[in-house]
N, C-alpha and C positions, 0 to 999 in steps of 0.2 A: 307793721304792715311789712317792712322787710324780712322779718323772718318766713314767711311764706314763700315768698319765692326762691330768694337765694339761700337763706336761713345762715345759723352760724356769723359770727364776729367776722368783722373786714380784714382781711391780711396786712399787719403792720411790723412784718418783718423785716423791710426794708428800710424803712424809716430804725427801728431799732438797730440796726445794725448799723445805720447814717451814725444813729446819737451814739452809737457804744465808740465807732471810729473818732468823729470829733471826742470826746474825751480822753481817747488815747493822743491824738495829737493833743489837746490840749496839756494834758498831764506832761506829753513832752515837752512843748514849748515852756512849760514851768522848771522844769529842770532845768533846762539849757538856760535861762535864765536869772535860776541860784547858783548856776556852776559858773556863769559867766562875772554874778553878783561877787561873788567868795574869791573867783582869781585875780579882780578888782580889787578889792579889800587887800587880799596878799600884795598885790602888786602897790598898794599908795602905804601898806604897812612896813613894809623891807626897803623902802623909798624915805619914810618915816627915819626908821630908825638905822637907816645907812648916814640920814645928814644928823643924824644927834651922834652917831658913835662913831663915825667911819674913820676919821682921823689919820694915822701914819698908815692903819691899812688903806685906806684908798689907793692916798701916792702911792704905795709900794703895787699895789693893783694894776695899775697906771702904765706901771713903770717893767710888770714883768711878765712875761708871754707863756702861760704852759706849757709850749713848747721846749724852750729853753731854759726853764729855770731861773734860779740864781746862778754865779759865777763863784766860786769860794772866797774870791776877793771880797765879791760885795757881800756873802753870809759874813765873812767876819768882821765888814764894818757894820752891821746890822747887830752881831752881837756884840760887838765894841773888844772883842779881842785882837791883839797884834799878830800881826804876820810871819 
């Protein structure tokens, strides 16, 4: 009976647009969550690797700043050569 008066199908374009936007938002959220999970896994892996392998390299990293680098005397001490 509804076809006699108004005829045709109801307009669902607004609902379809809303559904499309919701799917896009869900996809963005999923991608962001995967990126965060990957970043956290990389940080944990790097932390574990540093604990296993760190050794003298970590001590050197704490002692030397990137701006100043090593003095010639420190470099000779590290390489074991005489001054």
